N, C-alpha and C positions, 0 to 999 in steps of 0.2 A: 046185438046187446050193447047198451050204452056204457061208455067208460068215462070216468071223471078223473082228471088229473090236476094237480096244483103246480103252478110255476111261480117263480120269483123274478121280478123285473129289477135289474140293477142298472143304474146310470152313473157314469163318471163324468163330472163336469157338465159341459153342454152337448155331450155326445148322445147318440140315440140310445134308447133303452135296449138292454140285452136280456132276453128271456132265458132263464136258467131252468132246464128241465127238472122234473121231480126226482129223477134217478140220481142227480148230483146233490140232492139235499139230504142231510142227515140230522137226527135229533138225539141228544144225549144229555141227561141230567138237566132237563129244562132249558137247554141251549140248542140253537139251530146252527148248523155248519154247512158250508158249501165245499164240495170236492173240486179242486182245481185240476181236473184231468187234462193233461197236456195235449191230448189228441182230440179234445172236444172243440168243435167249431165255436159254440157260444163262449167258452172259456178263453179261447185264443182271441176272439174279437174283443172280449171284455178287457183282457190284460194288455193287448197291443193297440186297440183302437182301430183296427183294420177289418174291413168286411170283404166277403167274397173271395177269400184266399182258399182255393181248392187244394185239398190234401195238405193243409197247413198243420204244423205240429210244433209244440214247445218242448219236445223231448230233449233237445240239445241246448236248451236255453241255459246259459251260464248262471243267470240270476235265479232261475227256478231250482237248479241243482244246488246252488249255494244255500237257499232257504231250506231245502230238504235236509241238507247236511247239517245245518244249524239245529233243525228240529230233532234229528236223530242224536246229535251230541247231547242235547238237553235230556232226551229220553233215556240215554244210557247212564246218566248220573244216578247214583244210589239215592233212595228216598231220604229226604231231610229228616223225617220223623221216625227213622228206624232205631232199633235198640242200640244203646251206647256200647261200644266194644272196648273193654278194658285191657284185654290181652291180645297179642297177635296170635293168629291161628298157627297150629303146628305146620311145619313145612310139608308140602305134598309132593308126591313123585310126579304128578302131572303139572304141566305149566298152567298157571292161572290165566283165566280169560281177562281181556281188557275191559269188557263190558261189565256192567253191574248185574245184579240178579234179575231173573226173568220178571217182567212187569206185565200186568194184565192189559188185554185189549180194551179199548174204549176209554182210556185215560186221557185227560186233557193236559197238554204240555204247553207252557208259555215260553215264547221267544221274543227278543227285542228286534223290531224292524223299524228303522228310521225313527227312533225314540218313541215308538209305539209298542205296547205289549200286545202281541198277537197270540191268540189261543188256538192250538192245533189239536185236532182229534186223531189219536192213534187207534187204528181199527184193523181188523182182519187177523188172519193167522200169522202173517209176517208184517207187523206194524211198520217196521223200519223201511220196508220196500213199498209201502202204499203211497198213493199220490197225496200231495199236500192238501189237507182238509182244514180249513180255517173257519173261525166263528163268523157267522153272518151278521156282521156289524160294520157300520159305515167307516169308522176311523181305521179299523183293522184292514178292511178291503182296500182303502185308499193307500195305506202304506205298502201293501203288496203290489198294487197296480203301479205305483210310482217307482218302486224298486225294479220291477220288470222292465219298465219303459226307460230306465236310465241307460240301457245299452240296446242297440238295435237288435231286433229279434231275428234269429236265423231260422227261417222256415225250412223244414225238411220235406222232401217229396216222398210219398209212399212209393214203394217199389212197384213199378208198373211197366209193362212193355209198350213200345211205341207201335200203334196200329199200322199195318201196311199201307192203308189209305193215306195216313198222315205222311209217311215217308215219301209216297209217290207225289203228293201235293207239294211237299217242301222241295223235292228235287226238281220238279217242273218250274218252280219259282226261281231256284238257284241257277238253273240253266237258261233262264229267260234272257231277253234282250233289253230289259229296262235298266235304268241307272242302278248301280250297285246299292246305293243307300235305300232306294225304293224297294229293292228285293229284300234287303235285310229287314226293313220294317214289316213287310208282308209275312216273312217267315216267322218273326216274333209273334205276330198276331195269330197265326195258325197254331203255333205252339201254346200260346196262352189260352186259346179257346178249347184246347184239349187237356188243360191242366199240367202242361209240360214246361211252362215258363211262368214265373211270378215276378212282380215288381216289388223289390225290397229295398230298404234303406240300410246300407252297409257302410261301416267305417273303414278307412284305409287299412287299419291293423287286421281286418278280417279278410283281406283279399290277397291272394297270391297271384303269380303269373302262370298262365297255362303253358304246359311244356311244348305245345305246337305253335305258340305265338311267334310270329316272324320267322316261319319256316323252321322252328326248333331252336332258334337263337335266343328266344325269350327277350330279356332286357339286359343291356350293358350298364354297369354302374357308372361308367363315364358318361353315357347318354342320359342316365337318370339325373345326374347332377347338372349337366349342361342344360337340359330342359328345365330343371328346377330353377336355376338362376334366371333363365328367360321368363319363366312363369312369375317369379317374384318381381321382375322388372316391369312387366306389363300389368300385373295385378291379376289375382285368381278370380274368375267368375264361376261360381259353383254351378250356375244354371247351364254352363257349357258342358259340364261333366254329367248332367242328368242323362238317364237312359243308357249308361254304359252297360256293357254286356259281360257276364261271367258265367261260368259253368260250375255246377255242384261237383264236389270231389267224388270220385268213383266209389261205388258201393262195394266193388270187389276189393278186399283188403290188400292184395298184392299190387294191384294197379294204383290204389290209393297211396300206398307207401312209395311207389315209384314217382307219383306226381309230387308228393311232398319232398322226396329226396332231390328231385330236379331243382326245386327252389332252394333247398339247403345247399346244394352245390353252387348255386349263384352267390349265396351269401359267403360261402367259403372263398370263392374266387375273388370276391370284392374286397376281402381283407379288412372288414369293418366298415365298408362304405355302403352297405345295405343292411336293413333292419331284419330281425329274426322273422321266421315264417309262421303263418297260421291262416286258415280260412279258405275262401273260395278261389277259383282260378279265373283270372281276368283275361278278356280277349280285346279289350279297348281301355284306354286311359291307363295302361299298365305303367308307363314311365312316371306319369303324374302321381299315381297311387303309391308307387315305390318311393318317390321323393317325399311325399307327405309322411310316410312311415318312417323315413330317415329323420325327418324333423322331429317327429314324436319321440323317437328313441335317442336323439342327440348324436346321430352318427356323423362321422367326418368323411370328407371327400377323399379322392385318391391322393391328394397332396397333403392330407392330414389336417385340413381346415374345416372347422364347423361353422354353421351359419346361425346367427342370432336373429330371430324374427320376432318383432313385437307381438304381444298377445292380442293386440287390436287388429292385426292383419287378418284378412278373410281366410287365409289358409288354416288358421286354428279352428274356425267354425267348421270347415270341411273335415278336419281331423277329428273333432269331437262329436259332430253330429252326422257326418257322412253325407251321402246323396243317394238318389234312386238308381238302382241297378236292375237290369233284366237278368234274373237268375234262371238259367236253363238246367233242366234235370240231367243228371249224368247218363240216364238211359238214352237220351237223345244222341249224345256223342257215341255211345256204344252201337246204336242203330245206324248212325250216319257219321263215320269217323272224319270225313272231310268237312263237315259243317263248321267246326270251330275255326278252321283257317279261313273259311268264307266270311264268317262274322268278323274276324280280325281284319281282313282286307277291306271289308265294307265300312266297318265302324271307324277305323283309323283314317279313312279317306276324308272324313268330315271334321277331324280334330282341329281346334283353333290353333293349338301349339303342337305341332306334330313333327316327326322326322320321317322324311320320305324314304321309301325302301331303296337300299343300296344294291349294288350288283350281287354281293355275296348273299344278302337276305333274299333277293329275288331268286337266286340259284337254289337256295335251301328250300324256299317255298315251292318252286317247280319240282324239285326232287321229292318233297313230301307228297305232292299231288300224284306224281308218277308211282310212288310206293303204294298209294291207296287205289291204284288201278286206273287212274285218269290217263288220257292220251296227252301227248306232248303239246298238241295244238290247244286242247282244252285247258291244260295247266297254265300255259302262257297267257291265254285269254283271261283266266281268273286273276292272275297276278296283275295283269295290265289294268283290271277294273279298279284297283286301289290307287293310293297315292304313291306313284313310282317315279323316282328321280331318274331312273335309267330306262325309261320307256323305249327310247330309240334303240337300246341294246338288247331288248328282251329276246329277239329272235336268235342273236348270237349267244346269249346266255343259255337259252334252251338247247341250242346245238352243243354247247360246252357240257351241259349237264348230261345230255344223252350219250356223249362219247367219253368224257374225261372225268365224270363224277366218281368213278371207281367201281361201278357195277351196282348190284342190288344194295339198297340202303345208303348209297352215295357216301362211302367211308372217307373219300378224299375231301368231299365238301364238309363232312362232319369235322375232320381234322382242321380245315381252314377256319371253320366257325370257332372252334375251341382256341386255336392259336391266335386268331384275330382278337378275341375277347381279352387275351392277356395284355395286348397293347392298346386296348380301347380304340380299335380301328374304326374311324368314322369317315375317312377320305374316300372319294369316289375314284374309280379307275378311268372313267371317260369313255365315250362312244368309240372313238378311233382305236384306243388301246384295247378295249374289250373285243371289238370286232377282229382285230389283228391276232389277239391271243387265242380266240376260238377257231379262227379259220386259217391261220398261217400254216404253210406246208414246208416240210423239211426235205432236203435232197436225199431221202432214204425211204424207199418204197415200202419197206417191211416194218417200220416203226412210226407210231403216231406221237411218241414222246409225251405221254400223259403226265409223268412225274416232273418233267421240265416245265410244263405249263403250270402245274400245281406249285412248283417252287417259285415261278415268276409271280403268281398271285400272292403267295405267302410273303414274298419280299415287299410287295406293295403295301401289305397290311402293316408292315413295320416302318413305313416311310415317315421320315421327319421333314422331308422336303415337300412342299405343296404349293399350289397356285390355284386360287379361286376354288378351294375345296377339293382339288384333284391331286392324287398322289403323284409325285414326280421323282421318286427314287429311281425308277426305270421309266423310259420313254419309248415311244413307238420304234424309234431307230434301233434301240437295244434289241427289241424283238426281231426286227429285220436282220440284225447282225447274227442272232442265234441261228437263223435259217440259211446262212450263207455257206457255201461249200468250204470256204477257207478254214472254218473252225468246226467243221462237222465232226471230226474225230474227237475233239475235246467235248462237244455236246453229247456225243454218244457215250463217252466215258462217264460223264456226269449223270446221264440218264440211267445207265447200268448201275452206278453206285447208289443212286436214289432208290431205284427199284429194289435192290437187295436190302437196303436199310428199311424200306417200307414194309417188306415182307417180315423182317425181324420185328418191327414195331407191332404189326398185326398179330404176330404169334405171341407177343408178350402182353398184349392188352388184356387186363383182367375183366371179370364180370362187372357190369355196370351197377355198382353198389356204393353206398356212402363211404364204406371203409376203403374201397379201392380207388376212390376218385383222385386222391393225391398222386397215386402211381400213374393213372391215366394221363393226368396233366403233365407229369414229369416226362413221360414218353413222347407226348405230342410236342412239348416244349423243345426237347432234344432234336426231334425230327424237323421241327420248324427252323431251328438254328442251322441245321445241316442244309436245308433248302436255300435259305438266304445266303449262306456263305458260298454255296456252290454256284448259284447264279451270279452273284456279284464278282466271284473269281473269274468266271467265264467272260463276262462283259467288261471286266477290268474296272469295277467300281467299288472295290473293297474299302476304300477310304470313307465311303458313306455308310458302312455297315453299322447297325445299332451298337454293337460292342466295340467297333473300331479296331478289330483285330484282323491283321492281314496274314494270308497264307501263301506259300510259294507253290504248292502243288495240291492236286485233289487228294492224294493219299494223306497229306497232313490234315486236311479237313475231315477225312474219314477217321483218322486216329483220334481227333478231338471229339468227334461224335461218339466213338466207342468209349472213351473215358467218361463222357457226360452221361450216357445212357446207362452205364454200369454203376454210376454213382460213386466213382473213386474220389475220395476227398483229398484235398491238399493237407499238408501238415498243420497249417493254421486252422483249417476247418475241423480236423480231428481234435486239436487241442481245445477249441471252443466248445465242441460237442461234449468232450469229456468234462469240461468245467460245468457245462449246463446240466449235467446229470445230478449235481448236488442240489437237492431240494430242501434239505434240512441243515441250516447253518450250524446247529448245535453239534451235528455229527461230522462236520467238515474237518478235513485234515488241515494242518497249518498252511501247506502249499496251496490247497484248494481255496482257503480263505483269502490268501494273498491274490490269487488269480481273479477271484470274484470282486475284489476291491480295486484291482488294476486291470480293467478290461483290455487295455492296449498290450498287455504282456501275453503273448501267444507263442507256443512252441513252433519253431520253424520260421518265425519272422526275423527280420534283420533289425539290429539296434545299434546305437552309438552312444558314447559318453565322452564328448570332446574334452572335458576338463581333465580326465584321467588318461584317455587313450587317443587323443587327437582326432585325426580324420579316419581312423580305422573303423571298419564295419564288422560287426559280430553277428553270428547267427545263434539264436537260443536253441540249444540242443535238447535240454531236459530241465524239468523243475521237480524237485523232491523236497521232503521236509528238511533235508540237510542243506539245501540251497539250490542254486541254478548254475548250469554250465553254459558259458558263452564261448564261441569259437571264431577266431579270425584266421582266414586262409590267405596269406600273402603269396605273391608270385614267386615260384621257384625257391621258396623257403619253407621250413617246417611250419606246421599249423601251430597256432597259439591258443591254448585253452585258458579261460579265466573263470575261477570259481567266485560266485557272487552270493552273498547272504540274502535271505528272503527279504529282509528289511530294506536292503539297498537296491532291489530290483526297480522300485518306483522311480529311481533317479535316471534310469535308462530311457531313451527316447527312440521312437521308431525312425529308422534311417530311410532317407529318400534315395540314397545311393545304393548301387548294387555291390555285391561281394566281388572283389577282383578275381578274374579268371583268365586262363589262357585260351585263346581261340583254338578250335580244332584245326589240325594241319590240313585236313581235306577242305575245310571251309576257307582257310587262308589261300590254299592253292587256287581255288576258284575265284578268289577276289583279287589276284594279281592282275595288273593292267594288261598283261599279255593274254589273259584268259577271260577276264570279266567282259560281259557282253557290252556294257556301256562304254568301257575304254576301247574295246575292239572297234565298236561302231565309230567312235570319234577318229580313230586312226584310219579306218577305211574312208571316212568322210574327207579327211585331210588329203588322202591319196586321190580321191575323186576330184577335189578342188584343184589340186596340182595338175592332174591330167587335163581337166577342162581348160585351165589357163594355158597350158602348153599347146593344146590343140588349137585354141583360139589364136594364139600368136603365130602358129605355124600355118594355119589354113584360112582363117577368116579375113575377108577384105575390109579394110577401113580407109581406102585411098579416096580422098575427096575429089581427085581428078576424074574418078569413075563414078562416084556416088554423090547424090545430092539429097540433103535432109530437109524436107518441107515441114513447116509448122502450120497449125490451125487449118486443117487437121494435119496430124502427123502422117507422113508418107515418105517413101524412099524412091528416088528417081535415078535413072541411068543417064549420066552426062554424055557418055559416048556409047557407040554401038558395041554390044558385048556378044562375042561369038559363043556358041554352045559350050558348056562346061568350063567357061572361063571365070565365072563368078561363084565364089563359095562364101557362105555366111554361116557362122556358128553362134549359138547362144552362150551367154556368160552371165552369171549372177550368183546370189546366195544359194547354197546347196543344203538340202535337208533330206533325211531318209523318209521314204513314203511309208506311212503307218497304216493307212486304210486304202485298199485297192479301189481304183476308179476315181480317186480324188485328185490325183496329179494330172496336169495338162501337158507338161514338158518334162521328160525324164531322161536320166542317164542310166544305162544298165552296167552294174559293176558288182562283183562279189556275190552274184546270185540275187541281188536286191535291186530295187528301183530307187533312184535318187532324184528328187525334184529340183528343177532349176527355177529359181525365182527371178524376179526382175527388179532392178533398182529403178528409181524414179527416172523416166525417160523424158527429160525436158531440158534442152540445152540453155534456154534463156533464164531458167530458174535454178541454176547450179546443179542440174541433174546430170544423168549419164546418157551417152548416145551409143547404144549397141545396135548396129544395123539390123540384126535379126528381128528385134522388136519393133522396128520402123517399117518392116516389110508387111504390107497389107495382105491378110488371108482372104482368098476367094475360092469359088468352086474350081475343081480340077481343070475343066476345059479352058478356063480363062487364065490359069496360072502360067507364069513363065519361069517359076522356080519350083523344083521338085525335091521332096523329102528323100534323104538318104542318110547314111551313117558314116562315121569315121572312127577308126580304132586308135586309141591313145593309151598306152599302158594297160591297166586293168579295166578301163572304161570304154564302153561303146557309146559314142556321143552323136546326137542328131545333127544333121547338117543340111542346109539348103544349097542346091546347085542348079544353075540354069540349064535346062535340057533343050531349050530352043534359043534361037537368036533373039536378043533384046535390042530393038532399035534405040538409038540415042534420043534423049529427052522424053522417054516413056517411063511409066511407073513400073516399079518392080513388084510383082505379085507372086505370092506363094500359095501352095495347096492348103486348104482348110482341114488340117488333121490335128486332132487333139493330143494323141499320144502315139509315139512311134513304137511299133512292135519289135520283138527280138529280130535281129538281122537275119538269122537263119529262116525263121518263119516267114519274114517279109519276102525273102528271096524266093522261097518255095511258092508263095501265093502269086508273085509276079510271073514266075515261070508258068504256072498253070493258066494265068490270064492270057499270056502270049500264045 
């Protein structure tokens, strides 16, 4: 049976004609209308100018929704020709509806679009919910088309599962041996051929950052601005951004909310340095997109500085018009969870202005792959296929993740990622440092010290010292020091303290929601400070701490952590928070108004007023409507309270001096010269120096009838034949206490410590000193005619050289080549065993 249908051909500009099917055409009151159904392919092609978009839809088009909203608002207005109402209706018990009276279907409603009157047909049982149906007239259609095309169209994928054959084909490409960029291109083509990927033009404001980008670290606002400055310096080339990759937001409401919340979390952490969130999830060009959004919203960087970019700069074209993106359906990520990270690694490897993956990002990416079921070898291989600055360290990083990441979910790495973002950590660790951190062994067979390693990494994230882009707060020798037996007890104590506090933090971490994010950051910040303080205390580098606070013991560090994690405020913080609670100045009490106008006046702070009270320092105890109470506490005298009127408080200035106080007797007792370690050490050093001089004068030979001093080269000769044990030589020189084991070459044993003996300049013709010991040439033991021994003088055991054999006249005096003399008792025991 033959069927005859009528279609209408519509052309916009020089584009191809679009055939509108008869089912979308309507006729009413001698007018023809076209229904702009958002899911119709011809309508999508007509309004957007794009063809071949599989499963495309305009359901979420902001422009279309705005037009429908304007049409409905016009439809809800009461008829202009209705009867005149002279009196108000009697009040009704029911609430009146906002809309006007019911109006018939099939009515023509006129709205203004781009200074053109567009007639819309209201039809169906629910006219307000019907699709936009406009009069089939050239000017009206042109206004609608141009309105829709003002903003990029966000196509939506129809809900569809990914066929198993597609999953198998994509996975075979991902696991191939071709270059990563080639594999990414092939995967996109496969997805496009099955309607699971579309090319769309998106503006920066429509793109978010994917939560799995850079191993879950996403973007850092420090890196966003750093890359943005670099981009402005070299000039933006939009064609280099073409074919970036993003993923559609998840269809599942809970997962979608989680994705958006992750981006909101970034904005909160940035403190105004990132723009608000909306749109798709980027896997490439994320930092560039975020920077362009910052420019559009007028954001400031971390230092509070905004950038003024001329409107002629190419960045504004990218902001306003956007560029082409490969948009991947959310169902693809649901079917292949590891694919977004593959896209990120591959796409970022070809960026013109990019930031290579750091050690922490690489560790997070490897951990993310392991969590998705990948093997360690495969995870390292995938990360290595991208732009990785730490490629030589990937094996060590993988080893670290597998052992010291904290178990399933890598909570310790997640902590490091969050803590590093607070400091804008961009410095690298370096290959040697990373290898040592991952592979160093401790002299304790039952403990791997994972928290100590985490604390070391956290410390490097706060480093303000750098060299060629590498953190230098800690160096490799510091790690080697941590693994020495001499400080093992202190390292074990630190590890135990960190482990207990980490368990506390884990137990206090709330659910991952936007409301709980501040608490999570607070807990991580407190634990990070604990890590940094503990490590710098152990390696004796507290003066380089970010807060420059030094502690005397580990318990003091623990006490500080307890105060911070519990949120105990100082008196000044309590006062400022109390003042900050006043939101309505009309309701403010007089003392509150005074505090608001004088921000430097805070309860608990110290103040001075030299004109009236000289150099006295006062503490502000309280502020009420009756005035303020200042208190001065002199030494061994009664306290002095001063009442100050509210109007006079502004005269007081914050004091830079501390309140006078008496030192605690226990602290003074420890500081007396007879007890203080520094003074005791100096006294012991003086005794060692005296003992050394006495022993030298008593035993060491400096008779020039027996000894001859040769120059160029320096050597010591015997002028006469010396019988065995007749010649004794002792060293003498500046003395200092040995701080690091193994560094001293010549030492005196006294007071249970080692004291190094230095050498003055040994040069007689240049006003130097001639100590025979240092002129004696060291050789291997069989050739030596002088043997090491010791002599006891007072509290010191001093090394001495003595000839154990006959030394012929006119021959060179040679000593054994021994760097450090052992304790006398141990030395005697070893000699006895040798004999």
